[in-house]
C-alpha positions as CSV (number, residue, x, y, z in Angstrom):
1,M,-5.5,-9.6,47.2
2,L,-2.0,-8.3,46.4
3,D,-1.7,-11.0,43.7
4,Q,-5.0,-9.9,42.2
5,L,-3.9,-6.3,42.1
6,R,-0.7,-7.2,40.4
7,C,-2.7,-9.2,37.8
8,V,-4.9,-6.2,37.1
9,R,-1.9,-3.9,36.8
10,C,-0.3,-6.4,34.4
11,R,-3.4,-6.5,32.2
12,F,-3.5,-2.7,32.0
13,L,0.2,-2.7,31.1
14,L,-0.3,-5.2,28.4
15,L,-3.2,-3.4,27.0
16,G,-1.2,-0.2,27.0
17,L,1.7,-1.8,25.2
18,F,-0.7,-3.4,22.7
19,G,-2.2,0.0,22.0
20,V,1.2,1.6,21.4
21,A,2.1,-1.3,19.1
22,L,-1.0,-0.7,17.0
23,C,-0.1,3.0,16.7
24,Q,3.4,2.2,15.6
25,F,2.5,-0.8,13.4
26,P,-0.9,-0.2,11.6
27,P,-2.7,-3.2,10.0
28,A,-1.2,-4.3,6.7
29,D,-4.3,-3.3,4.7
30,V,-4.2,0.3,5.9
31,R,-3.0,2.4,2.9
32,A,-3.2,5.9,1.6
33,A,-3.4,5.0,-2.1
34,K,-6.9,4.6,-3.4
35,F,-6.4,2.0,-6.1
36,N,-3.1,0.4,-5.2
37,R,-2.8,-1.9,-2.2
38,V,1.0,-1.9,-2.1
39,L,2.4,1.5,-3.2
40,D,1.4,5.1,-2.7
41,H,2.5,8.3,-4.4
42,G,5.9,9.3,-3.1
43,D,7.0,5.8,-2.2
44,K,10.3,4.5,-3.4
45,A,10.0,2.5,-6.6
46,P,10.8,-1.2,-6.4
47,V,13.9,-2.1,-8.4
48,W,14.4,-4.9,-10.9
49,N,17.7,-6.7,-11.7
50,D,18.7,-8.9,-14.6
51,L,15.4,-9.3,-16.3
52,P,15.6,-10.8,-19.8
53,G,14.7,-8.5,-22.6
54,T,13.6,-8.9,-26.2
55,D,17.0,-7.6,-27.2
56,G,18.7,-10.7,-25.7
57,K,20.2,-8.7,-22.9
58,K,19.6,-8.6,-19.1
59,H,18.2,-5.3,-17.8
60,S,18.1,-3.6,-14.5
61,L,16.5,-0.3,-13.3
62,R,20.0,1.1,-12.7
63,D,20.5,0.9,-16.5
64,L,18.2,3.9,-16.8
65,K,20.0,6.0,-14.2
66,S,20.6,8.9,-16.6
67,A,16.9,9.4,-17.2
68,D,15.0,12.2,-15.4
69,V,11.8,10.2,-15.8
70,V,11.3,6.5,-16.0
71,V,7.9,5.2,-17.2
72,V,7.2,1.6,-16.1
73,V,4.4,-0.1,-18.0
74,F,3.1,-3.5,-17.1
75,F,2.2,-4.9,-20.5
76,C,1.7,-8.1,-22.5
77,N,1.1,-9.3,-26.0
78,H,-2.3,-10.9,-25.7
79,C,-4.3,-8.2,-23.9
80,P,-6.6,-6.3,-26.3
81,V,-6.5,-3.2,-24.0
82,A,-2.7,-3.3,-24.1
83,K,-2.8,-3.6,-27.8
84,A,-5.2,-0.6,-28.0
85,Y,-2.7,1.5,-26.1
86,E,0.5,0.3,-27.9
87,Q,0.5,3.0,-30.5
88,R,0.0,5.7,-28.0
89,L,2.9,4.5,-25.9
90,L,5.1,4.4,-29.0
91,K,4.1,8.0,-29.9
92,L,4.7,9.3,-26.4
93,A,8.0,7.6,-26.2
94,A,9.1,9.2,-29.5
95,A,7.8,12.6,-28.4
96,T,9.7,12.5,-25.1
97,K,12.9,10.8,-26.4
98,E,14.9,14.0,-26.3
99,Q,13.6,15.0,-22.8
100,S,15.5,12.4,-20.7
101,V,12.4,10.1,-20.5
102,Q,12.9,6.3,-20.6
103,F,10.1,3.7,-21.0
104,A,10.3,0.1,-19.8
105,L,7.6,-2.4,-20.7
106,I,7.4,-5.4,-18.4
107,S,5.4,-8.6,-18.9
108,V,4.7,-11.0,-16.1
109,S,2.1,-13.0,-18.1
110,R,2.3,-16.8,-18.2
111,Y,0.3,-17.1,-21.4
112,A,1.9,-18.9,-24.3
113,A,1.2,-15.8,-26.4
114,D,3.4,-13.9,-24.0
115,N,6.5,-16.0,-23.8
116,L,9.8,-14.4,-24.5
117,D,10.0,-15.6,-28.1
118,E,6.6,-14.1,-28.8
119,M,7.6,-10.9,-27.1
120,K,10.7,-10.7,-29.3
121,K,8.5,-11.1,-32.4
122,R,6.2,-8.3,-31.3
123,A,9.0,-6.0,-30.3
124,A,10.6,-6.5,-33.7
125,D,7.4,-6.1,-35.7
126,R,6.5,-2.9,-33.9
127,N,10.1,-1.7,-33.7
128,Y,9.9,-1.0,-30.0
129,P,12.3,1.8,-29.1
130,F,12.2,0.8,-25.4
131,P,13.1,-2.3,-23.4
132,Y,10.4,-5.0,-23.4
133,L,11.2,-7.2,-20.4
134,Q,10.0,-10.5,-18.9
135,D,9.5,-11.2,-15.3
136,A,8.5,-14.9,-15.2
137,S,8.5,-14.8,-11.4
138,Q,5.7,-12.2,-11.4
139,K,7.5,-10.7,-8.3
140,L,7.8,-7.2,-9.8
141,A,4.1,-6.9,-10.5
142,R,3.4,-7.9,-6.9
143,D,6.0,-5.4,-5.6
144,Y,4.4,-2.6,-7.6
145,G,0.9,-3.6,-6.8
146,A,0.1,-4.0,-10.5
147,Y,-2.9,-6.0,-11.3
148,V,-3.9,-5.2,-14.9
149,T,-2.3,-4.5,-18.3
150,P,-1.5,-1.8,-19.2
151,Q,-0.8,-0.2,-15.9
152,V,1.8,2.6,-15.6
153,F,4.0,4.0,-13.0
154,V,6.0,7.3,-13.5
155,L,9.2,7.4,-11.5
156,D,10.9,10.8,-10.9
157,R,14.6,11.5,-10.7
158,K,14.8,10.1,-7.2
159,R,13.0,7.0,-8.4
160,T,9.9,7.6,-6.3
161,I,6.4,7.1,-7.5
162,A,5.2,10.3,-9.1
163,Y,2.1,8.9,-10.8
164,M,0.4,5.5,-11.1
165,G,-2.6,4.2,-12.9
166,A,-4.1,4.6,-16.3
167,I,-2.5,6.0,-19.4
168,D,-5.6,8.2,-20.2
169,D,-9.4,8.1,-19.8
170,A,-10.5,6.2,-22.9
171,M,-9.5,3.1,-24.8
172,D,-10.7,4.7,-28.0
173,P,-8.1,7.4,-28.8
174,D,-10.8,9.6,-30.4
175,E,-12.6,9.8,-27.0
176,V,-9.7,10.7,-24.8
177,T,-10.2,13.9,-22.8
178,E,-7.6,13.3,-20.0
179,H,-4.0,12.5,-20.8
180,Y,-2.9,11.3,-17.3
181,L,0.5,9.8,-18.3
182,R,1.5,12.6,-20.7
183,D,0.6,15.2,-18.1
184,A,2.5,13.4,-15.3
185,I,5.6,13.2,-17.4
186,S,5.4,16.9,-18.3
187,A,4.9,17.9,-14.6
188,V,7.9,15.9,-13.4
189,L,10.1,17.2,-16.1
190,S,9.1,20.8,-15.3
191,R,9.3,20.2,-11.6
192,Q,5.7,21.1,-11.1
193,S,3.2,19.3,-8.9
194,I,1.1,16.6,-10.6
195,E,-2.6,17.5,-10.6
196,V,-3.7,13.8,-10.8
197,E,-1.3,11.5,-8.9
198,E,-3.3,8.3,-9.1
199,T,-6.1,6.9,-11.3
200,K,-7.8,3.5,-11.5
201,P,-6.0,1.4,-14.1
202,V,-8.2,-0.3,-16.6
203,G,-7.2,-3.4,-18.6
204,C,-6.8,-7.2,-18.6
205,H,-6.3,-8.7,-15.2
206,I,-2.9,-10.2,-14.5
207,E,-3.3,-13.9,-13.5
208,F,-1.0,-14.6,-10.6
209,D,0.0,-18.1,-9.6
């Protein structure tokens, strides 16, 4: 009888400890972000180190340490959606050049059209004013929870996620009514709260190995 009572007590103890563990360590798929399974607004941005760029140099996030805002764009050559947004990114980068804003385009694509040589050609043809980097391991896209191109992440001065998602609300520039990326950059620079912190990114799906 005594042994049975001890067993019952042990079971209750184990159940109690299990309940505490669940409270302290929620399931991996529990998240606050609506469209990102990895990161949420306010999370620390994953860093990158020594990624090859189209300029022939190796690049790291710390290279942009002087910028008040860093815009990370997962991008690639072949995606028609990325191509449709390319000119808008170039214009926005030019408009914010003197405002301590730095852009970094990153490709994780394994398509032949997106190899580093082809990236170099595109960067040269379009006269990219920002780094265009390759992450052949695809690790960075996984770390950011990126799954389409183009998909953007705005990092504030502390390099936390201030905004993530789409550039705006229409692929056709004449139909745009919401400028999510532009507004997020402006809010961070003016130290104001961002009205829209996350949107659903739309583009070509990244094919992961």
